[in-house]
BAFI-3210 file (N, C-alpha, C; in Angstrom, 3 decimals, decimal comma, padded with zeros to 6 digits):
// residues 99
n [1|2|3|4|5|6|7|8|9|10|11|12|13|14|15|16|17|18|19|20|21|22|23|24|25|26|27|28|29|30|31|32|33|34|35|36|37|38|39|40|41|42|43|44|45|46|47|48|49|50|51|52|53|54|55|56|57|58|59|60|61|62|63|64|65|66|67|68|69|70|71|72|73|74|75|76|77|78|79|80|81|82|83|84|85|86|87|88|89|90|91|92|93|94|95|96|97|98|99]
n.u [-018,900|-015,669|-013,567|-012,206|-009,671|-007,426|-004,256|-002,989|-001,841|-002,331|-000,367|001,809|002,231|004,237|005,856|006,286|004,988|005,600|003,077|001,432|-001,797|-004,147|-003,154|-001,415|000,885|000,981|001,529|001,665|001,406|002,019|002,013|001,057|-000,125|-001,594|-003,213|-002,237|-003,381|-001,535|-000,867|001,796|003,197|004,655|002,195|003,429|006,301|004,911|006,756|007,295|008,118|007,533|007,196|009,962|010,786|010,864|008,966|007,090|004,897|001,992|003,210|004,310|007,423|008,236|011,648|012,313|012,033|011,003|008,040|005,644|003,096|000,143|-000,589|-003,455|-005,583|-004,047|-003,956|-001,530|001,084|002,778|002,238|-000,259|-001,792|-002,221|-002,097|-003,320|-005,533|-006,518|-008,999|-008,740|-009,194|-009,408|-010,183|-010,812|-008,538|-007,027|-005,341|-007,276|-008,118|-009,290|-009,729]
n.v [003,387|002,688|002,906|-000,340|-002,075|-004,702|-006,220|-008,557|-011,809|-013,060|-015,333|-014,174|-011,527|-010,024|-009,672|-007,380|-004,723|-002,225|-000,181|001,549|003,113|004,785|007,136|007,239|006,198|002,657|000,727|-002,743|-005,174|-007,941|-009,354|-011,493|-012,577|-011,764|-009,426|-005,979|-003,050|000,475|003,792|005,242|007,376|009,311|011,061|013,109|014,203|014,023|012,437|009,974|007,105|005,429|002,895|001,573|001,623|000,260|-002,683|-004,412|-006,661|-005,302|-002,832|000,251|001,668|005,292|005,709|008,290|010,017|008,187|008,379|006,343|004,171|002,440|-000,066|-000,895|000,428|002,662|005,016|007,465|006,502|008,035|010,970|013,259|012,777|010,494|007,613|006,742|003,719|001,222|-000,942|-004,085|-007,103|-010,856|-012,262|-014,166|-015,356|-013,287|-009,942|-007,525|-004,321|-001,632|001,865]
n.w [-005,532|-006,266|-009,183|-010,531|-010,993|-012,716|-011,358|-011,991|-012,130|-008,748|-007,856|-009,111|-007,434|-005,654|-002,263|-001,719|-003,863|-006,281|-008,103|-010,246|-010,411|-012,182|-012,075|-009,618|-007,025|-006,289|-003,537|-003,472|-000,265|000,791|003,174|006,558|006,116|004,395|001,911|001,006|000,035|-000,537|-000,874|-002,179|-000,901|001,383|004,348|005,282|004,609|001,931|-000,019|-002,241|-001,410|000,773|-000,181|-000,296|002,793|005,941|006,942|009,480|010,424|010,061|009,687|008,344|007,949|006,947|004,972|005,240|006,795|008,883|010,013|011,261|009,924|009,826|007,667|007,214|007,990|006,891|008,954|010,332|012,913|014,118|013,800|012,923|010,563|007,207|005,099|001,970|001,369|-000,005|-001,490|-001,735|-003,371|-004,777|-007,785|-009,687|-009,637|-009,957|-008,795|-007,733|-007,488|-006,170|-006,604]
ca.u [-017,837|-014,424|-013,292|-011,404|-008,112|-006,467|-002,932|-002,375|-002,287|-002,495|000,465|002,619|002,345|005,726|005,619|006,278|005,555|005,090|002,049|001,054|-002,655|-004,984|-001,741|-001,321|001,456|000,345|002,368|001,111|002,333|001,818|002,035|000,727|-001,277|-003,060|-002,733|-003,077|-002,988|-001,242|-000,772|003,487|002,990|004,332|001,594|004,825|006,755|004,857|007,750|006,837|008,981|007,098|007,951|011,578|010,695|010,907|007,709|007,215|003,852|001,514|003,269|005,770|008,070|009,091|012,757|012,947|011,738|010,753|006,597|005,065|001,987|-000,602|-001,205|-004,623|-006,296|-003,771|-003,770|-000,123|001,314|003,778|002,120|-001,241|-002,467|-002,546|-001,855|-004,550|-005,159|-007,220|-009,846|-008,067|-009,421|-008,403|-011,321|-010,929|-006,904|-006,511|-005,649|-008,014|-007,486|-010,458|-009,262]
ca.v [002,512|002,924|002,035|-001,484|-002,497|-005,675|-005,803|-009,530|-012,442|-013,311|-015,903|-013,158|-011,027|-010,755|-009,700|-005,698|-004,549|-000,989|-000,021|003,429|002,971|006,126|008,051|007,197|005,192|002,600|-000,195|-003,798|-005,517|-009,462|-009,947|-011,447|-013,433|-010,827|-008,287|-004,632|-001,715|001,814|004,905|005,651|008,807|009,561|011,889|014,123|015,366|013,966|011,518|009,178|006,258|004,056|001,149|001,531|001,623|-001,113|-003,532|-004,948|-006,969|-004,321|-000,886|000,486|003,204|005,739|005,499|009,877|010,723|007,659|008,188|005,002|003,849|000,845|-000,569|-001,872|001,593|004,377|006,101|007,698|006,405|009,267|012,247|013,694|012,355|009,306|007,429|006,321|002,503|000,849|-002,113|-005,344|-008,857|-011,933|-012,471|-015,480|-015,941|-011,537|-009,225|-006,267|-003,254|-000,330|003,116]
ca.w [-006,090|-007,327|-010,068|-009,983|-011,776|-012,469|-011,445|-012,430|-011,430|-007,078|-007,488|-009,547|-006,685|-004,524|-000,879|-002,064|-005,241|-006,668|-009,130|-010,784|-010,772|-012,268|-011,675|-008,552|-007,223|-004,768|-002,648|-002,675|000,404|001,152|005,114|008,013|005,299|003,784|000,757|001,442|-001,098|000,856|-001,756|-001,994|-000,481|003,191|004,570|006,671|003,476|000,785|-000,550|-002,795|-000,887|001,533|-000,612|000,321|004,306|006,799|006,977|010,636|010,229|009,446|010,262|007,338|008,241|005,335|005,188|004,931|008,361|010,064|010,530|010,640|009,557|010,049|006,347|006,921|007,850|006,579|009,738|010,719|014,263|014,570|013,872|012,243|008,800|006,784|003,293|001,239|001,508|-001,269|-001,267|-002,570|-003,250|-005,250|-008,493|-010,726|-009,440|-010,064|-007,228|-008,164|-006,718|-006,147|-006,541]
c.u [-016,954|-014,188|-012,298|-010,253|-007,791|-004,858|-002,325|-002,762|-001,660|-000,739|001,724|003,139|003,195|004,590|005,886|006,370|004,865|004,050|001,519|-000,395|-003,581|-003,804|-000,998|-000,526|001,225|001,473|001,546|002,174|001,249|002,606|001,109|-000,766|-002,648|-002,273|-003,162|-002,132|-002,423|-000,932|000,846|003,233|002,984|003,934|002,419|005,332|006,240|005,754|006,746|008,341|008,698|007,664|009,769|011,481|010,290|009,420|007,702|005,573|003,053|001,613|004,613|006,129|008,796|010,521|013,334|012,878|011,202|009,174|006,319|003,277|001,305|-001,339|-002,543|-005,496|-005,652|-003,307|-001,765|000,198|002,014|002,983|000,042|-001,057|-001,971|-002,325|-003,536|-004,581|-007,007|-007,835|-008,677|-009,091|-009,089|-010,382|-010,732|-008,932|-006,105|-006,288|-006,067|-007,964|-008,768|-010,162|-010,927]
c.v [003,079|002,483|001,026|-001,589|-003,907|-005,737|-007,034|-010,683|-012,905|-013,933|-015,361|-012,142|-011,080|-009,525|-007,772|-005,612|-002,867|-000,682|001,289|002,394|004,193|006,826|008,401|005,853|003,895|001,203|-001,368|-004,589|-006,547|-009,628|-010,455|-012,042|-012,879|-010,496|-006,893|-003,729|-000,230|002,607|004,909|006,418|009,303|010,438|013,465|014,903|015,500|013,031|010,428|007,515|005,278|002,528|000,690|001,099|000,408|-001,255|-004,079|-005,206|-006,501|-002,803|-000,601|001,870|003,501|005,976|007,439|010,077|009,479|007,877|006,918|005,091|002,216|000,656|-000,884|-000,625|002,824|005,243|006,233|007,098|007,507|010,374|011,965|013,244|010,890|008,620|006,877|004,644|002,314|-000,901|-003,002|-006,631|-009,852|-012,185|-013,069|-015,375|-014,427|-011,242|-008,237|-005,228|-002,275|000,482|004,179]
c.w [-006,567|-008,427|-010,210|-011,489|-011,364|-012,327|-011,570|-010,947|-009,818|-007,255|-008,218|-008,575|-005,531|-003,014|-001,177|-003,052|-005,428|-008,396|-009,522|-011,194|-011,254|-011,964|-010,307|-008,498|-006,102|-004,824|-002,816|-001,733|000,781|002,738|005,629|007,538|004,470|002,738|001,368|000,516|-000,162|-000,588|-000,820|-001,390|000,885|003,516|005,192|005,681|002,183|-000,228|-000,787|-002,526|000,335|000,679|-000,889|002,169|004,730|007,188|008,499|010,586|009,502|009,628|008,915|007,776|007,107|006,113|005,210|006,538|009,268|010,531|009,937|010,598|009,351|008,038|006,296|007,392|007,304|007,826|010,337|012,492|014,816|014,883|013,013|010,548|008,368|005,494|003,258|001,147|000,162|-000,981|-002,297|-002,206|-004,588|-006,540|-010,048|-011,028|-009,651|-008,790|-008,817|-007,373|-006,769|-005,698|-005,968]
res [m|g|q|k|h|i|l|g|p|v|d|a|i|k|n|r|m|v|f|c|v|d|g|h|d|v|v|i|f|r|t|a|g|e|i|y|a|v|g|n|v|c|a|h|q|h|v|s|r|l|h|e|g|e|l|d|n|i|i|i|e|c|p|m|h|g|w|k|y|d|i|r|t|g|q|s|l|t|g|d|g|r|v|a|v|y|a|v|r|i|v|d|g|n|l|v|i|e|m]
***
């Protein structure tokens, strides 16, 4: 199992937030009634800008070159590659991420 980190009260988590966890930029998305955590780095050009992309339900589109990813799995819908995904859960009212 990975290391767990408390990101804060789940009620304070907005629809899209970026956190630095263990030296990695992680984007938290609150969409489709769920909370997802993905790495902020696009697999195409390794640019840390997924947090700026268009989110359509569970698909994030990188603003640089349009690569799309399923935020549930990290799998690219555009080409070969994936972004990191992390397990999140709510513990005692706090959002916890496992790296």
